[in-house]
N, C-alpha and C positions, 0 to 999 in steps of 0.2 A: 096446619100452617107449615110453611117451608122455612126451616132454620138452617139451610145450607150456607147462607151468608156468614153464619157464626163460625164456620170451620176455620176461616183465615185468622180469627182472633183466639182460637183455642190452642193451647200448647200441643206439640206433636208427640212429645215423649210421655211415657206412662207416669213418670214421676211428677212432671208438671201437671198433668191432668188430675192425678190423685191429690196433689197439693191443692189444686183449684177446687176439687170436690170437698176437701176438708176445710179450707179456709173461707171459701165464699159464704157458706151458711153462717159461720161464726162471725164474720165481719158484718153481714147483713143483720144478724140478730143483735149485735152490739149497737149498731147504728139505730135500729128501731127502739131498743131500750133507752138509749141516750136521748133520742128525740122525745119519746113519750115521757120519760122521767123529767127531762128539762121543762117540757111544757106543763106537766101536771104539778111538779114540785117547785122548781126554781121560779117560774113565772108566777105561780099562785102565791108562794111565800113572799116574793118581792112585792107583789101588788098589795098584799095585806100590810107589810111593813111600811110601804110607801103611804098607804092610807092613814096609818097611825102618825107618821111624821107630818102629813098634811094637816091633821088636826092640831098638832103642836105648832106648826107654822102659822095657823090661824090665830093662836094665842099670841105668838110673837108679833104678828102684824097689829093686833089689838093693842099690845103694849107700845108698839112704835107710834100708834096714833095718839097716845096720851102724852108723848114727849112734846115740849114746846118748840124745839128746833132740832136740827140734825146733830149738833154736838151733844145733846142730852139723850140721844137715842140709846146708847149703850147702858147708861145708868137706869133708864126707864125699863128697859128689857130685863136688866139684872134684878130690879126691884120687884117686878111683877111676874117674871117667868124665869127666874134664876135656876130653879131645879131642873129645867129642861136642858141645861148645859149646851146652849147654843151661843156662839159668839157672833154678835151683830155689830157691824161698824159701817160708817159711811164708805161707799165704794169710790175708789180712785178712777177718775176718767182718763182715757177712754175705756169703755166697757168692752169685754170680749164680744166679737161679732158672731161667733159660732160656739155651739156646744163642743166640749172636748172630752174624750175618754180613751182608754187604752184599747188596742185592737182585740185583746182577748177578753174584754169585760163583757160577759154575757148578760149579767143582771142589769148593767148600765143601759143596754139596749131596751130594757123593759121599763126601768124607772123614769128615764127622761121623758118619754111620751106621757107617762102617767102623771108626772108632776105638771107638765105643761097643760094637760087636759083638765086638771082639777084645781089649779091655782093661777090666778090672774097676775099679771105684772112681771112674770119671769122673763128676764132678758137673756140669760145664759146659764148653763149648768156646766160646772167644771168637775170632771171625775178623773183628772189626770193623776191624782194621788190616790193610791189604794187605801189610805187611812182616813181621808176626809172627803166630805162633799161640800162644795162651795156653790152657793146660789147667788146670782146677781138679780135683785128684785127692785122694781120701781115702787116708791112709797111717796106719801105726801111731803116728806122731807128730802126727796131726791133718791137716787139709786143707793141701795144698801147691799152690803156683802154679808151673807149669812153662812157660817161654817159650823158643821157638826160632824160627829163620828160616822164613818161609813157603815159600821156594823149595825147602826140603827135603821138602816134603810134597805139593806140587801143581805142575803145569806152569806155567811163568811166562807171564803175560798170555794166558790161554786165550781171552779175549774178542776178541783181535786178529783171529782168523779170522772172527768174525762181522762185525766192523767192516770188514775188507777186502772181504768178500763183499758187504755192503750198499753200501759206497762204490762199488766197481767195477760192481756191478749197476745202481746209479742212473746212473752215468756212461754205461755202455753203453746203457741204456734211453733216455737223453736223445738220444744219437747216433742210435739206431735210430728214435726218434720223429721227429727232423728228417728223416732219409732217407725215412721212411714218408710224412710230410706232403708232401715234394716229389714222391713217386710218386703220391699221391692228388690233387694239385692239378689235373692234366689232367682227371680224372674230374669234379671239381667244376665246372671250366670247361665241360665238355660238358653237365653237368646244367643250368647256368645258361643256356647257349645254347638247349637244348631247351625249357626253361621259357619263355624269352623268345619263342621261335618259337610256342609254344602260345598265348601272349598276343598274337600278332600283331606282334611286334617282330622285326626282323632284326638280331641281335647278331653282330658280327664274331667268327669262330671259326676257328682254325687247329689241326688235329689235332697233338697232341704227346704225349710220354710213351712208355710201353712199346709193344711191337708190337701187343698186343691192344687197348690203348686207342686207338692210332692207327687200327687197323682199324675200331673202333666209331665213332670220330670221322669217318673218311672215309665210312662208311655213312650217318651222320647228315647230312653235308654233301650227299651225293648225293640222299638222300631229301628234304631241304629244297629242293634245286634242282628236283627233279621236281614236288613239290607246288606250288611257286611258278609253274612253267611251266604246270601244269594250271589253276591259278587264273587266270593271265593269259590262257590260251587260252579258258577258259569266259567270262571277262569280255569278251574281244574278240568271241567268237562271238555272245553274247547282245546285246551293244551293237550289233554290225553288223546283226543281224537286226532289232532294234527300230528302229534308225536308218533302215534301208532301207524299213521299212513306213511311215515318216512321209510319204514322198513320195506314195504312192497315197492315203493318208488326206487329205493336203492337197488333192489333185485332187478327191476325193469331196466335201470340204467346199466347195470352190469351185463344183462342179457343183450341189450342193444349195442354195447361196446364190442361184442363178438360178431356182430353182423356186418355186412358190407356197409361202408360209410355212406354211400349214396342212398341205399335203402333205409338206413337207420336215421338219417338226418331229420326227416319230418317227425318221426316218432320221438326222437330226442328233444325236438322243440316242444312237443306236447308235454313231455316229462318236465322240461324246464318251466313251462307255464304252470303245471300242477305244483311244482316246488315253490314257485313264486306265490301262488295262491295260498299254499300252506303257511308260508311266512307271513302273509297278510292276516290269515286267521289267527296266528300266534300273537301278532301285534295287537289285533283287536281284542283278543282274550286278555292280554296283559292290561290294556286300556290305560287308565290314569293311576292305577294302583301301584305301579312300579316305582320304587324309590320313596324316600321321605322328603317332605318339604325342606328346602334349605334356602338361605339367602343368596341371591344371584344378582350380579350386575347385568341388567338385561342387554345393554348395547354390546358389551364384550361377548356375552353369551350368544347372541344372534350372529355377531361377526364370526365367531368360531364355526357356527353351523354353515354359514355361507362359504367360508374358506374350504371346509371339507367338501362341500358340493362342487366348488370350482375345481378342486383337485380330482374329483370324480369325473370331470369333463362336462359338467352342466353349465349352460350359458346363464348364469345368475349374477346379478350385480347388487351390491349393498349401497343404498343411498345414504346421504349424510343424516345424522340423527336429528330428530325433531323434538320440540317441547323443552320446557325449562326445568323439568323435574330432575332430581338427582337422588342418589342412594341406591339401596338394594331392594329387591322384591323377592318375596318368598315363593319359590316355584319347585315343582318336582322336576329336577333337571332332566332325567332320562325321558320322562313322559312328554315334557314340553319339547324336548329335542326331536322326539318322534313326530309330534304334531307339526312342527315347522318344517321338518324334512319331508313329510308327506305332502304339504302344500307346495313346497318347491318342486318335488318330483312331478306332481300333477301339472304345475305351471310349465315346466320344460317339456313334458310329454305331449301336451296339447298345444303348445305355442313354441315359437322359435327362441324366445328369451324370457327371462323373469327378472323382476326387481323386488328387492326386500328393503323395508324401512322399519324403523323403530321410533315410536313416539312415546315419550315418558313425561307425564305431568305429576303434579302433587297428589293426584287422586286416581290416575288411570295409567295403565300400560297397554299400548297397542302395537302389535306386530302385524305388519301388512305385507302380503305377497301378491304381486300383480304379474299378469302375463299378456301376451299379444295374440292369444288364441281366439277361438270362436266364442268363448264365454258360455254362460248358462242363462237361458231365458228367465225373466223375473218370476214367472208363474211356476217354475220348476226348481227354484233354488232350495226351497224347503225339502222337496223330494230328494234332492241331491245329497243332503246331509243324513239321509236314512241309511242304515246298514243294508248292504247288498243291492243298492240302487244303482242302475246303469242307465245313463242318459245318452243313448246311442246317437240320436240326431244332434245333440248339442256338442259332443266331444268327438275327436278324431280317434277312432279305434285302431287305425292302422299303425299308430305310433306306440302301441303297447297295450296289453290287456290288463284286466284286473277284475276284482269281484265286487267293486263298489264299496270299499271300506275305507278309502283314504280320507275323504271328508268326514265320514262317520267317526273315525278315530280322532281326528282333530276336534270335532264337535264334543265328543265325550271328555277329552282332556281339558278343553276350555271350560266346560261346565264343572268339571271336578275342581278347577281352580277358582270357582265362583264367577266365571266370566262367560263369554258367548263367542261363537263363530258367526261372523256376518259376511254374507256374500253380496257382491255388487258388481258394477261395471267399472273398469279401470278408465279413469279420465286421461291417464298418461299414455297407456299402451292400447287401449280399446278392447282388451280381453276381460278376463275374470279378475276381480279384486276380492281377496279373502283376508279378513281382519280377525285376529284373535284379540279380544278386548277383555282386560282383567282389571278389576278394581284393586287398588293398593290397600 
């Protein structure tokens, strides 16, 4: 059977699902016990007591039959059936048209049909009072009002079972919920630590809780340590290689400075290209690990980057802010600045101008860079975000070279912040649109 339709009604959180697993069997079990007990006990006991009262009512009606008129009915009943302790008086007209009882009177729902089925002449049954039962019965002397104690015909306080079960069920559910919350707290701490690590933050975490949760926590701590060591080793390796290559480049630059300027110009351009490539290698090696997360006002932060780019002679414009969000966002300032600057550099390198916009909502930060260049085909956008990927047909290589790390650096930094880099086509300028989207 397919139970996929149940997913929309099931809680999404682990606490809600665990509470459902805990409470649903308890509630169902209580309902089954109440129904079975009510049917087997209260209904059976009420029927037995009703049958006893019916036999007593037969004696009352026999005593009524011996009275000469309606006024002598009470004296006749007292003389012949006084020990039965039933008050019989002529009924005042008009008689009630319907039976009456309280909404929570469970036994009343059983005894009224029982009385009507086994005694003739009943006009109405009044159970509005918890202490008395009043019957309106037709007799040879006219309608009579018969009153007797309620305890003679139904079990006393049948609702107490329901009250006790509900009360203790609620108390035990509260105790179980507190215990369940304490057991689930280590899982939430593990989830927060994993989410923080996915966003590039190292949140202190110590495994706690049940044995299985501790095992998962220890596995996470070991995995985080291995990943951090790998990132550190990669950074040190690329930084070391790039740093060591600076020495021969410097010697080559000094040697070329002693040559004739016309002959050395092409070689000097190659040295500059190599120097630029080394700088890109260093930026890629640093990645998103540079700096600690700090609270940043995103609009002012991007405006500062755009102003620096404009001072450097780049044709870039900052558009008015979008969104109704406000406040600060936790970012690695240096790393995010490098990512946005790389996107702006690519935009002005392959297009005539670039536009930058910031959209801030209550849940999302989006930094968008658009250009009027040739763009990137949709089927090659994923390839463009890979390290050392060069899309020669898609981009203009005459306006500057690179090693294919600009978009890769921006992608790594966005992922380190728990976000993503999305590439698309600019509706405003017709070129490439690059969005850094980060959840707040």
